[in-house]
Structure formats: structure tokens, C-alpha cells
C-alpha positions as CSV (number, residue, x, y, z in Angstrom):
1,M,18.5,13.4,54.4
2,Y,16.7,12.2,57.5
3,A,15.6,14.0,61.0
4,A,16.7,10.7,62.7
5,G,19.4,8.7,62.6
6,Q,19.5,6.7,59.7
7,G,19.7,3.0,60.1
8,L,20.6,0.0,57.8
9,R,18.5,-2.9,56.5
10,S,19.2,-6.2,53.9
11,I,16.5,-7.5,52.1
12,A,17.1,-10.8,50.9
13,N,15.4,-12.1,47.7
14,Q,11.9,-13.6,47.2
15,L,12.9,-16.8,46.4
16,N,15.9,-16.6,49.1
17,T,18.9,-16.4,46.3
18,V,22.5,-14.8,47.5
19,V,21.1,-11.4,46.2
20,I,21.2,-9.0,49.3
21,R,20.1,-5.4,49.0
22,R,21.0,-3.1,51.4
23,Y,19.0,0.2,52.3
24,C,19.4,3.4,54.6
25,V,16.0,3.9,56.3
26,C,14.7,6.3,58.9
27,D,15.1,4.8,62.7
28,K,12.1,6.7,63.0
29,F,9.6,4.3,61.4
30,K,11.9,0.9,61.7
31,N,11.2,1.6,64.9
32,N,7.7,3.3,65.0
33,G,6.4,2.4,61.5
34,S,4.5,4.5,59.4
35,R,3.2,6.5,62.4
36,A,6.3,8.2,62.8
37,C,7.6,8.8,59.7
38,S,7.5,7.4,55.7
39,S,10.0,4.9,55.3
40,N,11.7,6.5,52.3
41,S,14.3,3.7,51.9
42,V,17.4,4.7,49.8
43,R,19.8,1.9,49.0
44,A,22.8,2.3,50.7
45,D,25.5,1.9,47.4
46,F,23.6,5.3,45.7
47,V,24.1,7.0,49.8
48,E,27.3,5.6,50.0
49,S,28.7,6.9,47.0
50,Y,27.2,10.2,47.6
51,V,29.6,10.5,50.3
52,M,32.3,9.5,49.0
53,E,31.6,12.1,46.6
54,R,30.6,14.8,48.6
55,I,34.3,13.2,50.9
56,A,36.2,13.7,47.4
57,E,35.0,17.5,46.8
58,V,35.8,18.6,49.9
59,V,39.5,16.8,49.9
60,L,40.3,18.7,46.8
61,Q,39.1,22.4,48.0
62,P,42.0,23.0,50.3
63,K,40.9,25.8,52.1
64,V,37.7,24.0,53.1
65,L,39.7,20.6,54.1
66,D,42.0,22.9,55.8
67,D,38.9,24.5,58.5
68,V,37.8,20.7,58.9
69,V,41.5,19.5,60.0
70,N,41.8,22.5,62.1
71,K,38.3,22.7,63.7
72,I,39.6,18.7,64.2
73,N,42.7,18.8,66.3
74,K,41.7,22.1,67.7
75,D,38.5,20.1,69.0
76,R,40.6,17.1,70.7
77,T,43.3,19.2,71.9
78,K,40.5,21.2,73.8
79,S,39.0,17.7,75.1
80,V,42.7,16.5,76.3
81,T,43.2,19.9,78.4
82,P,40.9,19.4,80.9
83,L,42.4,15.9,81.9
84,Q,46.4,17.4,81.8
85,K,44.6,19.8,84.3
86,E,42.8,17.1,86.8
87,I,45.7,14.9,86.5
88,V,47.8,18.1,88.1
89,L,45.5,19.0,90.7
90,L,45.3,15.5,91.6
91,E,49.1,14.8,91.6
92,K,48.8,17.9,94.0
93,E,46.4,16.4,96.2
94,L,47.9,12.7,96.7
95,K,51.1,15.4,97.7
96,T,49.1,17.0,100.3
97,L,48.0,13.9,101.6
98,D,51.4,12.7,101.6
99,T,52.7,15.4,104.1
100,Q,49.8,15.1,106.4
101,K,50.5,11.5,106.9
102,Q,54.1,12.7,107.7
103,K,53.0,15.1,110.0
104,Y,50.5,13.0,111.3
105,F,53.4,10.9,112.3
106,K,55.7,13.6,114.2
107,L,52.9,14.5,116.2
108,Y,52.4,10.5,117.0
109,E,56.3,10.2,117.8
110,S,56.1,14.0,119.8
111,D,53.1,12.1,121.5
112,T,50.8,14.8,121.0
113,I,48.5,12.4,119.4
114,D,47.5,8.4,120.5
115,N,47.5,5.4,118.7
116,D,43.2,5.1,117.6
117,F,43.2,8.6,116.8
118,L,47.1,8.4,114.0
119,L,45.0,5.2,112.9
120,E,41.5,6.4,112.4
121,R,43.6,9.6,110.7
122,L,46.0,7.3,108.6
123,Y,42.4,5.3,107.4
124,E,40.7,8.4,106.3
125,L,43.7,9.9,104.4
126,K,44.0,6.0,102.8
127,G,40.9,6.2,101.4
128,K,41.5,9.8,100.1
129,Y,44.5,8.6,98.2
130,N,43.0,5.6,96.9
131,T,40.2,7.2,95.3
132,F,42.2,10.3,93.9
133,T,44.9,7.0,92.8
134,Q,41.5,5.6,91.0
135,R,40.3,9.0,89.5
136,K,44.1,10.0,88.3
137,R,44.4,6.3,86.8
138,E,41.0,7.1,85.2
139,A,42.2,10.4,83.5
140,E,45.6,9.4,82.3
141,R,43.7,6.3,80.4
142,Q,41.1,9.1,78.9
143,L,44.2,11.1,78.0
144,E,45.9,7.9,76.1
145,S,43.0,6.8,74.1
146,N,42.7,11.5,73.2
147,S,46.6,12.2,72.8
148,S,48.0,11.3,69.5
149,T,49.4,14.2,67.2
150,P,47.1,16.2,64.9
151,L,46.9,15.1,61.6
152,P,48.7,17.7,58.9
153,P,45.9,18.4,56.2
154,I,48.2,16.4,53.4
155,K,47.8,13.4,55.8
156,W,43.5,13.9,55.8
157,R,43.7,14.5,52.5
158,G,45.2,11.1,51.5
159,L,43.3,9.1,54.2
160,L,40.1,10.3,53.0
161,L,40.4,10.0,48.7
162,S,41.6,6.4,50.1
163,P,40.3,4.6,53.3
164,S,41.2,1.1,52.6
165,K,45.0,2.9,53.1
166,S,43.4,4.1,56.5
167,P,45.2,3.2,59.8
168,L,42.2,3.5,62.2
169,P,39.9,0.2,62.3
170,I,36.6,0.6,60.2
171,P,33.0,-0.9,62.2
172,P,31.7,-3.7,61.7
173,R,28.3,-2.5,59.2
174,N,25.2,-2.8,61.5
175,L,22.6,-5.1,59.3
176,V,19.2,-5.6,60.1
């Protein structure tokens, strides 16, 4: 519909009555004025009903819905796989650092290295260990937020036909 993003704008009646009309307006027009784009505002009611009609059309066509759902699920698994690989690599690095720490202790016990050298190496290993541990926690947090079980097309059909029953939070409307 618009080349740029869309924004909502609410306009009160001239007499400041309770009637509020919502419009979808091109963001270029909203931010830069008529130099950037023409207004072409459309009532939000019409846009929302059109979008819901199009969603209903897609939902009622099993082949299209299956393709869309499979693509969504595939994209979600693609975003999860790198995080899982990164966590495995970080765990491997943490084990390597533990092994190095144990070797330094053995060298110290056998009087091969002195106390200052041991403390310096342990301090370096502790810094690396903390960095890897922090990154692993971040990756696990991201993985938790991305790793829910993929929904089958039948569930999507039910959610899209009755969005009021959706378990997903609906963001508040941004009225300007």
C-alpha cells in the first residue's frame, strides 16, 4: 500500500467530543510532510478489516497456510541452530580452560613455575572464563526465547481465525 512504513494517527472531532477516528498514514508523510509523500490516509477500520479478510483467505487455503507455517517453523529452527552450536563451542572452551587451570596447578606443585607466574596465568584464565560464561548465559537466554515447539498448521488456522483466543500477547496500539 505504502512504500514507507505506516503509522496510526487519531483525530478528535472539532468540537472535542468523544468521537475518535483512527487513520493509517504513511510515515514519510507523518515525519517529513508533503514534500516526502502525499497523505493518502486510510481509515484504520478499513485497513484492519481488509487484513483480516486476507488472513481468512489464506487460512482457508490449506496449501498456502501449510507453506507459510512451514517457512515460519523453518526460519525459527534456523535461528536456533547457530545458538545451539555456539553453546556447545562455549562449553568446550570452558572445559579447555578448566584443563589448562589444572595443568598450571600441577606445574606449580612440581615447582616448575613460580607463584607470580601461576597467579598471572590464573588471572588471565579467570577473565576468559568469565567472558565465555557470560556469553554462554546470553546465548542460553536467547535460545529460551526462540525455542518453543513449532505450531502445526491446524493450530495456526485456529489462532488466525480467532485472534482473540491467541495465547500470544497483543501489543498496544500506538496512537499519535
